[in-house]
Biopython code that builds the backbone (N, CA, C, O; Angstrom):
import numpy as np
from Bio.PDB.StructureBuilder import StructureBuilder

atoms = [
    (1, "MET", "N", (-45.064, 57.881, -33.629)),
    (1, "MET", "CA", (-45.593, 56.412, -32.873)),
    (1, "MET", "C", (-47.040, 56.440, -33.669)),
    (1, "MET", "O", (-47.803, 57.325, -34.056)),
    (2, "SER", "N", (-47.018, 55.400, -33.695)),
    (2, "SER", "CA", (-48.783, 54.838, -34.449)),
    (2, "SER", "C", (-49.715, 54.493, -33.494)),
    (2, "SER", "O", (-49.587, 53.845, -32.456)),
    (3, "PRO", "N", (-50.960, 55.179, -34.151)),
    (3, "PRO", "CA", (-51.926, 54.669, -32.642)),
    (3, "PRO", "C", (-52.101, 53.323, -32.339)),
    (3, "PRO", "O", (-51.649, 52.842, -33.378)),
    (4, "SER", "N", (-52.453, 52.315, -31.622)),
    (4, "SER", "CA", (-52.561, 50.820, -31.592)),
    (4, "SER", "C", (-54.065, 50.652, -31.068)),
    (4, "SER", "O", (-54.776, 51.527, -30.573)),
    (5, "LEU", "N", (-54.333, 49.463, -31.276)),
    (5, "LEU", "CA", (-55.709, 49.213, -30.879)),
    (5, "LEU", "C", (-55.973, 49.551, -29.700)),
    (5, "LEU", "O", (-55.081, 49.921, -28.937)),
    (6, "PRO", "N", (-57.498, 49.471, -29.272)),
    (6, "PRO", "CA", (-57.889, 49.559, -27.667)),
    (6, "PRO", "C", (-57.816, 48.286, -27.210)),
    (6, "PRO", "O", (-58.306, 47.415, -27.929)),
    (7, "GLY", "N", (-57.132, 47.862, -25.798)),
    (7, "GLY", "CA", (-57.366, 46.922, -25.491)),
    (7, "GLY", "C", (-55.860, 45.923, -25.832)),
    (7, "GLY", "O", (-55.916, 44.772, -25.396)),
    (8, "SER", "N", (-54.986, 46.196, -26.333)),
    (8, "SER", "CA", (-53.820, 45.280, -27.212)),
    (8, "SER", "C", (-52.704, 45.567, -25.777)),
    (8, "SER", "O", (-52.496, 46.572, -25.097)),
    (9, "PRO", "N", (-52.214, 44.328, -25.738)),
    (9, "PRO", "CA", (-50.713, 44.559, -24.201)),
    (9, "PRO", "C", (-49.912, 45.475, -24.504)),
    (9, "PRO", "O", (-49.016, 45.717, -23.696)),
    (10, "VAL", "N", (-50.029, 46.572, -26.261)),
    (10, "VAL", "CA", (-48.861, 47.157, -26.096)),
    (10, "VAL", "C", (-48.788, 48.667, -25.440)),
    (10, "VAL", "O", (-47.895, 49.381, -24.984)),
    (11, "ASN", "N", (-50.020, 48.752, -25.611)),
    (11, "ASN", "CA", (-50.810, 49.924, -25.047)),
    (11, "ASN", "C", (-50.403, 50.014, -23.585)),
    (11, "ASN", "O", (-50.510, 48.981, -22.923)),
    (12, "PRO", "N", (-49.974, 51.057, -23.028)),
    (12, "PRO", "CA", (-50.162, 50.296, -21.073)),
    (12, "PRO", "C", (-51.164, 51.707, -20.496)),
    (12, "PRO", "O", (-51.155, 52.101, -19.330)),
    (13, "LEU", "N", (-51.917, 52.262, -21.517)),
    (13, "LEU", "CA", (-53.083, 52.860, -21.039)),
    (13, "LEU", "C", (-54.172, 51.937, -20.657)),
    (13, "LEU", "O", (-54.915, 51.986, -19.677)),
    (14, "SER", "N", (-54.100, 50.790, -21.965)),
    (14, "SER", "CA", (-55.003, 50.303, -22.069)),
    (14, "SER", "C", (-55.845, 49.313, -20.697)),
    (14, "SER", "O", (-55.309, 48.381, -20.096)),
    (15, "PRO", "N", (-56.929, 49.714, -20.513)),
    (15, "PRO", "CA", (-57.517, 48.732, -19.335)),
    (15, "PRO", "C", (-57.133, 46.939, -19.620)),
    (15, "PRO", "O", (-57.194, 46.405, -20.727)),
    (16, "VAL", "N", (-56.889, 46.502, -18.816)),
    (16, "VAL", "CA", (-56.121, 45.257, -18.083)),
    (16, "VAL", "C", (-57.814, 44.376, -18.039)),
    (16, "VAL", "O", (-58.600, 44.792, -17.189)),
    (17, "ASN", "N", (-58.198, 43.406, -18.804)),
    (17, "ASN", "CA", (-59.355, 42.908, -18.741)),
    (17, "ASN", "C", (-59.142, 41.703, -17.336)),
    (17, "ASN", "O", (-58.315, 40.795, -17.421)),
    (18, "PRO", "N", (-59.982, 41.886, -16.162)),
    (18, "PRO", "CA", (-59.796, 41.304, -14.781)),
    (18, "PRO", "C", (-60.077, 39.652, -14.853)),
    (18, "PRO", "O", (-60.696, 38.998, -15.692)),
    (19, "ILE", "N", (-59.387, 39.248, -13.660)),
    (19, "ILE", "CA", (-59.827, 37.755, -14.246)),
    (19, "ILE", "C", (-60.813, 37.699, -13.308)),
    (19, "ILE", "O", (-61.019, 38.442, -12.349)),
    (20, "GLY", "N", (-61.548, 36.490, -13.786)),
    (20, "GLY", "CA", (-63.092, 36.281, -13.487)),
    (20, "GLY", "C", (-62.733, 35.501, -12.071)),
    (20, "GLY", "O", (-61.578, 35.375, -11.664)),
    (21, "PRO", "N", (-64.152, 34.893, -11.239)),
    (21, "PRO", "CA", (-64.221, 34.149, -10.576)),
    (21, "PRO", "C", (-63.701, 32.835, -10.738)),
    (21, "PRO", "O", (-63.370, 32.215, -9.727)),
    (22, "GLY", "N", (-63.525, 32.084, -12.379)),
    (22, "GLY", "CA", (-63.692, 30.668, -12.541)),
    (22, "GLY", "C", (-64.207, 29.752, -12.019)),
    (22, "GLY", "O", (-64.878, 30.083, -11.042)),
    (23, "ARG", "N", (-64.197, 28.984, -12.181)),
    (23, "ARG", "CA", (-65.582, 27.272, -11.651)),
    (23, "ARG", "C", (-65.151, 27.122, -10.710)),
    (23, "ARG", "O", (-63.946, 27.249, -10.491)),
    (24, "PRO", "N", (-66.310, 26.695, -9.565)),
    (24, "PRO", "CA", (-65.955, 26.133, -8.430)),
    (24, "PRO", "C", (-65.464, 24.760, -8.044)),
    (24, "PRO", "O", (-65.680, 23.726, -8.675)),
    (25, "CYS", "N", (-64.744, 24.887, -6.877)),
    (25, "CYS", "CA", (-64.069, 23.684, -7.073)),
    (25, "CYS", "C", (-65.498, 22.276, -7.117)),
    (25, "CYS", "O", (-66.712, 22.456, -7.030)),
    (26, "ARG", "N", (-64.764, 21.008, -7.273)),
    (26, "ARG", "CA", (-65.903, 20.120, -7.500)),
    (26, "ARG", "C", (-65.811, 19.564, -6.003)),
    (26, "ARG", "O", (-64.700, 19.705, -5.491)),
    (27, "PRO", "N", (-66.587, 19.084, -5.382)),
    (27, "PRO", "CA", (-66.706, 18.857, -3.501)),
    (27, "PRO", "C", (-66.031, 17.379, -3.922)),
    (27, "PRO", "O", (-66.022, 16.753, -4.982)),
    (28, "CYS", "N", (-65.461, 17.114, -2.569)),
    (28, "CYS", "CA", (-64.547, 15.871, -2.427)),
    (28, "CYS", "C", (-65.499, 14.830, -1.824)),
    (28, "CYS", "O", (-66.108, 14.912, -0.757)),
    (29, "GLY", "N", (-65.506, 13.854, -2.704)),
    (29, "GLY", "CA", (-66.415, 12.692, -2.585)),
    (29, "GLY", "C", (-65.804, 11.443, -1.646)),
    (29, "GLY", "O", (-64.587, 11.295, -1.535)),
    (30, "PRO", "N", (-66.484, 10.819, -1.176)),
    (30, "PRO", "CA", (-66.255, 9.577, -0.359)),
    (30, "PRO", "C", (-64.567, 8.781, -1.031)),
    (30, "PRO", "O", (-64.327, 9.000, -2.218)),
    (31, "ALA", "N", (-63.637, 8.007, -0.300)),
    (31, "ALA", "CA", (-63.066, 7.825, -1.327)),
    (31, "ALA", "C", (-63.534, 6.711, -1.720)),
    (31, "ALA", "O", (-64.522, 6.283, -1.122)),
    (32, "SER", "N", (-62.997, 5.976, -2.762)),
    (32, "SER", "CA", (-63.494, 4.602, -3.214)),
    (32, "SER", "C", (-62.880, 3.564, -2.378)),
    (32, "SER", "O", (-61.798, 3.608, -1.793)),
    (33, "PRO", "N", (-63.877, 2.483, -2.422)),
    (33, "PRO", "CA", (-63.272, 1.741, -1.489)),
    (33, "PRO", "C", (-62.468, 0.461, -2.079)),
    (33, "PRO", "O", (-62.506, 0.218, -3.285)),
    (34, "THR", "N", (-61.800, -0.277, -1.248)),
    (34, "THR", "CA", (-60.441, -1.004, -1.563)),
    (34, "THR", "C", (-60.887, -2.127, -1.989)),
    (34, "THR", "O", (-61.806, -2.476, -1.248)),
    (35, "PHE", "N", (-60.690, -2.924, -2.865)),
    (35, "PHE", "CA", (-60.892, -4.362, -3.071)),
    (35, "PHE", "C", (-59.546, -5.263, -2.518)),
    (35, "PHE", "O", (-58.428, -4.843, -2.817)),
    (36, "PRO", "N", (-59.652, -6.261, -1.868)),
    (36, "PRO", "CA", (-58.839, -6.974, -1.452)),
    (36, "PRO", "C", (-58.058, -7.622, -3.069)),
    (36, "PRO", "O", (-58.699, -7.812, -4.103)),
    (37, "SER", "N", (-56.956, -7.800, -2.943)),
    (37, "SER", "CA", (-56.064, -8.321, -4.053)),
    (37, "SER", "C", (-56.381, -9.628, -4.424)),
    (37, "SER", "O", (-56.833, -10.498, -3.679)),
    (38, "ALA", "N", (-56.129, -9.723, -5.587)),
    (38, "ALA", "CA", (-56.386, -11.003, -6.289)),
    (38, "ALA", "C", (-55.184, -11.676, -5.430)),
    (38, "ALA", "O", (-54.244, -11.070, -4.916)),
    (39, "PRO", "N", (-55.437, -13.076, -5.396)),
    (39, "PRO", "CA", (-54.530, -14.394, -4.687)),
    (39, "PRO", "C", (-53.203, -14.658, -6.016)),
    (39, "PRO", "O", (-53.496, -15.045, -7.147)),
    (40, "GLY", "N", (-51.892, -14.379, -5.603)),
    (40, "GLY", "CA", (-50.958, -14.475, -5.945)),
    (40, "GLY", "C", (-50.861, -16.173, -7.150)),
    (40, "GLY", "O", (-51.515, -17.154, -6.795)),
    (41, "LYS", "N", (-50.191, -16.224, -8.174)),
    (41, "LYS", "CA", (-49.808, -17.288, -8.526)),
    (41, "LYS", "C", (-48.873, -18.350, -8.051)),
    (41, "LYS", "O", (-47.681, -18.082, -7.902)),
    (42, "PRO", "N", (-49.334, -19.513, -7.812)),
    (42, "PRO", "CA", (-48.313, -20.502, -7.412)),
    (42, "PRO", "C", (-46.915, -20.595, -8.115)),
    (42, "PRO", "O", (-46.718, -20.517, -9.327)),
    (43, "ARG", "N", (-46.167, -20.741, -7.324)),
    (43, "ARG", "CA", (-44.453, -20.863, -7.717)),
    (43, "ARG", "C", (-44.443, -21.958, -8.809)),
    (43, "ARG", "O", (-45.044, -23.026, -8.684)),
    (44, "SER", "N", (-43.745, -21.622, -9.838)),
    (44, "SER", "CA", (-43.641, -22.776, -10.511)),
    (44, "SER", "C", (-42.268, -23.423, -10.096)),
    (44, "SER", "O", (-41.221, -22.861, -9.778)),
    (45, "PRO", "N", (-42.667, -25.218, -10.218)),
    (45, "PRO", "CA", (-41.249, -25.750, -10.329)),
    (45, "PRO", "C", (-40.053, -25.402, -10.418)),
    (45, "PRO", "O", (-40.151, -24.489, -11.237)),
    (46, "GLY", "N", (-38.710, -25.494, -10.094)),
    (46, "GLY", "CA", (-37.926, -25.168, -10.617)),
    (46, "GLY", "C", (-37.194, -26.185, -12.043)),
    (46, "GLY", "O", (-37.498, -27.360, -11.837)),
    (47, "VAL", "N", (-36.386, -26.045, -13.312)),
    (47, "VAL", "CA", (-36.340, -26.924, -13.865)),
    (47, "VAL", "C", (-35.118, -27.959, -13.169)),
    (47, "VAL", "O", (-34.038, -27.552, -12.742)),
    (48, "PRO", "N", (-35.453, -28.994, -13.173)),
    (48, "PRO", "CA", (-34.545, -30.028, -12.492)),
    (48, "PRO", "C", (-32.801, -29.582, -13.128)),
    (48, "PRO", "O", (-32.512, -28.913, -14.120)),
    (49, "ASP", "N", (-31.839, -30.285, -12.066)),
    (49, "ASP", "CA", (-30.476, -30.177, -12.554)),
    (49, "ASP", "C", (-30.188, -31.702, -13.243)),
    (49, "ASP", "O", (-30.399, -32.899, -13.049)),
    (50, "PHE", "N", (-29.501, -30.690, -14.261)),
    (50, "PHE", "CA", (-28.962, -31.588, -15.486)),
    (50, "PHE", "C", (-28.370, -32.513, -14.632)),
    (50, "PHE", "O", (-28.097, -32.180, -13.479)),
    (51, "PRO", "N", (-28.107, -33.760, -15.095)),
    (51, "PRO", "CA", (-27.615, -34.708, -14.863)),
    (51, "PRO", "C", (-26.179, -34.893, -14.639)),
    (51, "PRO", "O", (-25.887, -35.187, -15.798)),
    (52, "CYS", "N", (-25.059, -34.939, -14.002)),
    (52, "CYS", "CA", (-23.762, -34.702, -14.274)),
    (52, "CYS", "C", (-23.106, -36.088, -15.115)),
    (52, "CYS", "O", (-22.874, -37.166, -14.568)),
    (53, "ILE", "N", (-22.933, -35.856, -16.201)),
    (53, "ILE", "CA", (-21.618, -37.052, -16.806)),
    (53, "ILE", "C", (-20.280, -37.539, -16.319)),
    (53, "ILE", "O", (-19.274, -36.852, -16.497)),
    (54, "PRO", "N", (-20.235, -38.769, -15.677)),
    (54, "PRO", "CA", (-19.189, -39.028, -14.949)),
    (54, "PRO", "C", (-17.978, -38.995, -16.369)),
    (54, "PRO", "O", (-18.023, -39.095, -17.595)),
    (55, "GLY", "N", (-16.918, -38.787, -15.266)),
    (55, "GLY", "CA", (-15.737, -38.178, -16.452)),
    (55, "GLY", "C", (-14.975, -39.777, -16.441)),
    (55, "GLY", "O", (-15.072, -40.726, -15.664)),
    (56, "ARG", "N", (-14.087, -39.524, -17.858)),
    (56, "ARG", "CA", (-13.433, -40.645, -17.914)),
    (56, "ARG", "C", (-12.285, -40.886, -16.917)),
    (56, "ARG", "O", (-11.665, -40.083, -16.219)),
    (57, "PRO", "N", (-12.161, -42.436, -17.072)),
    (57, "PRO", "CA", (-11.227, -42.361, -15.998)),
    (57, "PRO", "C", (-9.650, -42.029, -16.980)),
    (57, "PRO", "O", (-9.514, -42.076, -18.202)),
    (58, "GLY", "N", (-8.591, -41.691, -15.890)),
    (58, "GLY", "CA", (-7.556, -41.422, -16.194)),
    (58, "GLY", "C", (-6.454, -42.296, -16.732)),
    (58, "GLY", "O", (-6.085, -43.308, -16.137)),
    (59, "SER", "N", (-5.876, -41.836, -18.003)),
    (59, "SER", "CA", (-4.975, -42.852, -18.578)),
    (59, "SER", "C", (-3.436, -43.079, -17.583)),
    (59, "SER", "O", (-2.914, -42.054, -17.145)),
    (60, "PRO", "N", (-2.797, -44.414, -17.284)),
    (60, "PRO", "CA", (-2.419, -44.283, -16.410)),
    (60, "PRO", "C", (-0.698, -44.091, -16.670)),
    (60, "PRO", "O", (-0.126, -44.843, -17.459)),
    (61, "SER", "N", (0.004, -43.078, -15.973)),
    (61, "SER", "CA", (1.466, -42.234, -16.549)),
    (61, "SER", "C", (2.026, -43.187, -17.116)),
    (61, "SER", "O", (1.716, -44.292, -16.670)),
    (62, "GLY", "N", (2.996, -43.158, -18.235)),
    (62, "GLY", "CA", (3.796, -43.815, -18.646)),
    (62, "GLY", "C", (5.103, -43.904, -17.735)),
    (62, "GLY", "O", (4.884, -43.497, -16.594)),
    (63, "PRO", "N", (6.247, -44.284, -17.932)),
    (63, "PRO", "CA", (7.677, -44.329, -16.787)),
    (63, "PRO", "C", (8.042, -43.014, -17.109)),
    (63, "PRO", "O", (7.646, -42.633, -18.210)),
    (64, "GLY", "N", (8.720, -42.185, -16.409)),
    (64, "GLY", "CA", (9.721, -40.643, -16.428)),
    (64, "GLY", "C", (10.532, -41.188, -17.471)),
    (64, "GLY", "O", (10.778, -42.356, -17.772)),
    (65, "LYS", "N", (10.985, -39.825, -18.081)),
    (65, "LYS", "CA", (12.291, -39.913, -18.691)),
    (65, "LYS", "C", (13.521, -40.003, -17.854)),
    (65, "LYS", "O", (13.530, -39.532, -16.717)),
    (66, "PRO", "N", (14.579, -40.602, -18.387)),
    (66, "PRO", "CA", (15.938, -41.041, -17.747)),
    (66, "PRO", "C", (16.230, -39.466, -17.311)),
    (66, "PRO", "O", (15.591, -38.611, -17.925)),
    (67, "GLY", "N", (16.946, -39.135, -16.521)),
    (67, "GLY", "CA", (17.678, -38.180, -15.936)),
    (67, "GLY", "C", (19.101, -38.165, -16.321)),
    (67, "GLY", "O", (19.879, -39.119, -16.320)),
    (68, "GLU", "N", (19.358, -36.745, -16.701)),
    (68, "GLU", "CA", (20.549, -36.387, -17.538)),
    (68, "GLU", "C", (21.772, -37.279, -16.660)),
    (68, "GLU", "O", (21.496, -37.734, -15.550)),
    (69, "PRO", "N", (22.828, -37.430, -17.136)),
    (69, "PRO", "CA", (23.919, -37.525, -16.687)),
    (69, "PRO", "C", (24.788, -36.301, -16.091)),
    (69, "PRO", "O", (24.915, -35.265, -16.744)),
    (70, "GLY", "N", (25.410, -36.475, -14.756)),
    (70, "GLY", "CA", (25.900, -35.553, -14.256)),
    (70, "GLY", "C", (27.337, -35.178, -15.082)),
    (70, "GLY", "O", (27.975, -35.893, -15.855)),
    (71, "ARG", "N", (27.592, -33.870, -14.658)),
    (71, "ARG", "CA", (28.523, -33.362, -15.353)),
    (71, "ARG", "C", (29.774, -33.718, -14.751)),
    (71, "ARG", "O", (29.680, -33.861, -13.532)),
    (72, "PRO", "N", (31.226, -33.955, -15.360)),
    (72, "PRO", "CA", (31.990, -34.274, -14.622)),
    (72, "PRO", "C", (32.629, -33.288, -13.828)),
    (72, "PRO", "O", (32.589, -32.196, -14.395)),
    (73, "ARG", "N", (33.284, -33.254, -12.577)),
    (73, "ARG", "CA", (33.904, -32.126, -11.795)),
    (73, "ARG", "C", (34.629, -31.691, -12.280)),
    (73, "ARG", "O", (35.015, -32.147, -13.357)),
    (74, "SER", "N", (35.113, -30.709, -11.782)),
    (74, "SER", "CA", (36.443, -29.627, -12.664)),
    (74, "SER", "C", (37.410, -30.118, -11.774)),
    (74, "SER", "O", (37.321, -30.254, -10.554)),
    (75, "PRO", "N", (38.626, -30.442, -12.754)),
    (75, "PRO", "CA", (39.380, -30.641, -11.602)),
    (75, "PRO", "C", (40.076, -29.663, -10.773)),
    (75, "PRO", "O", (40.132, -28.569, -11.334)),
    (76, "CYS", "N", (40.723, -29.702, -9.417)),
    (76, "CYS", "CA", (40.690, -28.968, -8.243)),
    (76, "CYS", "C", (42.448, -27.914, -8.973)),
    (76, "CYS", "O", (43.369, -28.491, -9.551)),
    (77, "ALA", "N", (42.417, -26.705, -8.747)),
    (77, "ALA", "CA", (43.989, -26.586, -8.978)),
    (77, "ALA", "C", (44.940, -26.798, -7.874)),
    (77, "ALA", "O", (44.872, -26.426, -6.703)),
    (78, "PRO", "N", (45.915, -27.529, -8.545)),
    (78, "PRO", "CA", (47.042, -27.803, -7.616)),
    (78, "PRO", "C", (47.050, -26.703, -6.615)),
    (78, "PRO", "O", (47.048, -25.510, -6.916)),
    (79, "VAL", "N", (47.061, -27.330, -5.021)),
    (79, "VAL", "CA", (47.420, -26.463, -3.754)),
    (79, "VAL", "C", (48.642, -26.340, -3.752)),
    (79, "VAL", "O", (49.328, -27.355, -3.871)),
    (80, "ARG", "N", (49.352, -24.852, -3.592)),
    (80, "ARG", "CA", (50.731, -24.369, -3.407)),
    (80, "ARG", "C", (51.159, -24.955, -2.297)),
    (80, "ARG", "O", (50.457, -24.944, -1.286)),
    (81, "PRO", "N", (52.496, -25.609, -2.334)),
    (81, "PRO", "CA", (52.699, -25.987, -0.990)),
    (81, "PRO", "C", (53.316, -24.716, -0.014)),
    (81, "PRO", "O", (53.730, -23.578, -0.238)),
    (82, "VAL", "N", (53.171, -25.396, 0.941)),
    (82, "VAL", "CA", (53.669, -23.998, 2.078)),
    (82, "VAL", "C", (54.932, -24.630, 2.968)),
    (82, "VAL", "O", (55.138, -25.553, 3.756)),
    (83, "GLY", "N", (55.541, -23.687, 2.416)),
    (83, "GLY", "CA", (57.397, -23.820, 2.397)),
    (83, "GLY", "C", (57.153, -23.623, 3.925)),
    (83, "GLY", "O", (56.124, -23.388, 4.558)),
    (84, "PRO", "N", (58.619, -23.822, 4.348)),
    (84, "PRO", "CA", (59.507, -24.129, 5.548)),
    (84, "PRO", "C", (59.390, -22.293, 6.164)),
    (84, "PRO", "O", (59.913, -21.251, 5.771)),
    (85, "PHE", "N", (58.413, -22.636, 7.306)),
    (85, "PHE", "CA", (58.233, -21.329, 8.224)),
    (85, "PHE", "C", (59.956, -20.566, 8.832)),
    (85, "PHE", "O", (60.760, -21.249, 9.467)),
    (86, "MET", "N", (60.140, -19.495, 8.563)),
    (86, "MET", "CA", (61.638, -19.061, 9.365)),
    (86, "MET", "C", (61.456, -19.155, 10.682)),
    (86, "MET", "O", (60.464, -18.689, 11.241)),
    (87, "PRO", "N", (62.529, -19.848, 11.365)),
    (87, "PRO", "CA", (62.457, -20.649, 12.484)),
    (87, "PRO", "C", (62.415, -19.140, 13.682)),
    (87, "PRO", "O", (62.781, -18.064, 13.209)),
    (88, "ARG", "N", (62.044, -19.180, 14.897)),
    (88, "ARG", "CA", (62.011, -18.062, 15.850)),
    (88, "ARG", "C", (63.268, -17.654, 16.329)),
    (88, "ARG", "O", (64.091, -18.445, 16.791)),
    (89, "LEU", "N", (63.448, -16.380, 16.229)),
    (89, "LEU", "CA", (64.937, -16.008, 17.416)),
    (89, "LEU", "C", (64.103, -16.542, 18.384)),
    (89, "LEU", "O", (62.908, -16.712, 18.623)),
    (90, "PRO", "N", (65.760, -16.840, 19.081)),
    (90, "PRO", "CA", (65.749, -17.042, 20.896)),
    (90, "PRO", "C", (65.577, -15.835, 21.433)),
    (90, "PRO", "O", (66.059, -14.785, 21.007)),
    (91, "ARG", "N", (64.611, -16.036, 22.752)),
    (91, "ARG", "CA", (64.553, -14.814, 23.113)),
    (91, "ARG", "C", (66.027, -14.630, 24.034)),
    (91, "ARG", "O", (66.640, -15.501, 24.651)),
    (92, "LEU", "N", (66.354, -13.122, 23.874)),
    (92, "LEU", "CA", (67.685, -13.052, 24.766)),
    (92, "LEU", "C", (67.193, -13.293, 26.593)),
    (92, "LEU", "O", (66.041, -13.411, 27.011)),
    (93, "PRO", "N", (67.945, -13.302, 27.071)),
    (93, "PRO", "CA", (67.263, -13.581, 28.651)),
    (93, "PRO", "C", (67.654, -12.094, 28.994)),
    (93, "PRO", "O", (68.519, -11.373, 28.497)),
    (94, "SER", "N", (66.541, -11.812, 30.227)),
    (94, "SER", "CA", (66.224, -11.084, 30.827)),
    (94, "SER", "C", (67.353, -10.347, 31.393)),
    (94, "SER", "O", (68.135, -11.286, 31.546)),
    (95, "GLY", "N", (67.933, -9.383, 31.779)),
    (95, "GLY", "CA", (69.224, -8.790, 32.814)),
    (95, "GLY", "C", (68.477, -7.931, 33.734)),
    (95, "GLY", "O", (67.253, -7.801, 33.765)),
    (96, "PRO", "N", (69.484, -7.268, 34.599)),
    (96, "PRO", "CA", (68.806, -5.977, 35.330)),
    (96, "PRO", "C", (68.763, -4.828, 34.376)),
    (96, "PRO", "O", (69.472, -4.545, 33.410)),
    (97, "THR", "N", (67.437, -4.085, 35.074)),
    (97, "THR", "CA", (66.918, -3.231, 34.077)),
    (97, "THR", "C", (67.954, -1.759, 34.598)),
    (97, "THR", "O", (68.050, -1.318, 35.744)),
    (98, "ALA", "N", (68.604, -1.260, 33.396)),
    (98, "ALA", "CA", (69.500, -0.090, 33.537)),
    (98, "ALA", "C", (68.820, 1.043, 34.378)),
    (98, "ALA", "O", (67.611, 1.276, 34.376)),
    (99, "PRO", "N", (69.822, 1.746, 35.134)),
    (99, "PRO", "CA", (69.219, 2.810, 35.762)),
    (99, "PRO", "C", (68.988, 3.820, 35.085)),
    (99, "PRO", "O", (69.769, 4.226, 34.225)),
    (100, "GLY", "N", (67.854, 4.390, 35.377)),
    (100, "GLY", "CA", (67.044, 5.734, 34.848)),
    (100, "GLY", "C", (67.823, 7.109, 35.170)),
    (100, "GLY", "O", (68.666, 7.413, 36.014)),
    (101, "ASN", "N", (67.297, 7.677, 34.326)),
    (101, "ASN", "CA", (68.464, 9.004, 34.679)),
    (101, "ASN", "C", (67.706, 9.960, 35.987)),
    (101, "ASN", "O", (66.486, 9.962, 36.152)),
    (102, "PRO", "N", (68.624, 10.709, 36.811)),
    (102, "PRO", "CA", (68.049, 11.261, 38.070)),
    (102, "PRO", "C", (66.747, 12.117, 37.410)),
    (102, "PRO", "O", (66.557, 12.455, 36.242)),
    (103, "ARG", "N", (66.237, 12.251, 38.162)),
    (103, "ARG", "CA", (65.164, 13.697, 38.166)),
    (103, "ARG", "C", (65.896, 14.727, 38.257)),
    (103, "ARG", "O", (66.900, 14.779, 38.967)),
    (104, "GLY", "N", (65.579, 15.416, 37.728)),
    (104, "GLY", "CA", (65.990, 17.170, 37.322)),
    (104, "GLY", "C", (65.637, 18.242, 38.318)),
    (104, "GLY", "O", (64.448, 18.075, 38.589)),
    (105, "PRO", "N", (66.024, 19.063, 38.854)),
    (105, "PRO", "CA", (65.126, 20.293, 39.964)),
    (105, "PRO", "C", (64.371, 20.577, 38.875)),
    (105, "PRO", "O", (63.601, 19.669, 39.188)),
    (106, "GLY", "N", (63.943, 20.953, 38.002)),
    (106, "GLY", "CA", (62.782, 21.521, 37.609)),
    (106, "GLY", "C", (62.903, 22.939, 37.134)),
    (106, "GLY", "O", (64.090, 23.221, 36.971)),
    (107, "THR", "N", (62.255, 23.727, 36.911)),
    (107, "THR", "CA", (62.183, 25.016, 36.169)),
    (107, "THR", "C", (61.790, 25.821, 37.417)),
    (107, "THR", "O", (60.742, 25.599, 38.023)),
    (108, "PRO", "N", (62.772, 26.869, 37.813)),
    (108, "PRO", "CA", (62.283, 28.113, 38.747)),
    (108, "PRO", "C", (61.291, 28.869, 38.301)),
    (108, "PRO", "O", (61.042, 29.203, 37.143)),
    (109, "PRO", "N", (60.581, 29.190, 39.574)),
    (109, "PRO", "CA", (59.295, 29.837, 39.336)),
    (109, "PRO", "C", (59.782, 31.279, 38.073)),
    (109, "PRO", "O", (60.968, 31.585, 37.946)),
    (110, "SER", "N", (58.920, 31.838, 37.448)),
    (110, "SER", "CA", (58.744, 33.235, 36.465)),
    (110, "SER", "C", (59.008, 34.307, 37.518)),
    (110, "SER", "O", (58.030, 34.328, 38.266)),
    (111, "PRO", "N", (59.986, 35.270, 37.916)),
    (111, "PRO", "CA", (59.917, 36.513, 38.442)),
    (111, "PRO", "C", (58.366, 37.335, 38.067)),
    (111, "PRO", "O", (57.580, 37.636, 38.966)),
    (112, "LEU", "N", (58.149, 37.571, 36.875)),
    (112, "LEU", "CA", (56.680, 38.030, 36.473)),
    (112, "LEU", "C", (55.515, 37.562, 36.709)),
    (112, "LEU", "O", (54.537, 38.267, 36.462)),
    (113, "CYS", "N", (55.364, 36.288, 37.233)),
    (113, "CYS", "CA", (54.400, 35.805, 37.503)),
    (113, "CYS", "C", (54.489, 35.099, 39.115)),
    (113, "CYS", "O", (54.591, 33.924, 39.467)),
    (114, "PRO", "N", (54.422, 36.061, 39.701)),
    (114, "PRO", "CA", (54.193, 35.608, 41.310)),
    (114, "PRO", "C", (53.224, 34.667, 41.582)),
    (114, "PRO", "O", (52.193, 34.984, 40.988)),
    (115, "LEU", "N", (53.087, 33.596, 42.249)),
    (115, "LEU", "CA", (52.354, 32.633, 42.332)),
    (115, "LEU", "C", (50.687, 33.143, 43.958)),
    (115, "LEU", "O", (50.878, 33.279, 45.167)),
    (116, "SER", "N", (49.901, 33.212, 43.510)),
    (116, "SER", "CA", (48.846, 34.048, 44.042)),
    (116, "SER", "C", (48.945, 32.852, 45.654)),
    (116, "SER", "O", (49.068, 31.627, 45.623)),
    (117, "PRO", "N", (48.841, 33.725, 46.876)),
    (117, "PRO", "CA", (48.439, 32.855, 48.166)),
    (117, "PRO", "C", (47.035, 32.000, 47.795)),
    (117, "PRO", "O", (46.342, 32.387, 46.854)),
    (118, "LEU", "N", (46.705, 30.979, 48.475)),
    (118, "LEU", "CA", (45.822, 29.947, 48.198)),
    (118, "LEU", "C", (44.990, 29.959, 49.381)),
    (118, "LEU", "O", (44.066, 29.154, 49.494)),
]
sb = StructureBuilder()
sb.init_structure("model")
sb.init_model(0)
sb.init_chain("A")
sb.init_seg("    ")
for serial, (resi, resn, name, xyz) in enumerate(atoms, 1):
    if name == "N":
        sb.init_residue(resn, " ", resi, " ")
    sb.init_atom(name, np.array(xyz, "f"), 0.0, 1.0, " ", f" {name:<3s}", serial, name[0])
structure = sb.get_structure()
C-alpha cells in the first residue's frame, strides 16, 4: 500500500479540516414601501360588427313533375264455386230408453282380510 499525502481524503487517519464559523447573517432591514400601482389602460372599443349583406330573393319554383301512371290491377283468380252441401240426416224420433242392467250382488269380502271394527 502506497503512502498517501497527509490531509488527503483517502487516508482515514488524517485530520479533517473543521468547518469554520462562516459569515454572520446580514440583519434584516425594514420592508421596502409599496407604491400604488399605475392606473390601467382604458379598454379599447371593439371592432364594429360587419354589416350583413341581404340575401338574394329566391327564384319561384317551377311546376312539379307529373305523377307516374298507376299500375294496372292484377286480375283476381276466379273464385271456386261452392258446391251444394250434403243435406242433414233427419233426426230419429226419440223413444223410451231401454232398461239398464240390474245391479249385481257385488264381490263377497275376502276371508284373508277381515274388516276391522270402526
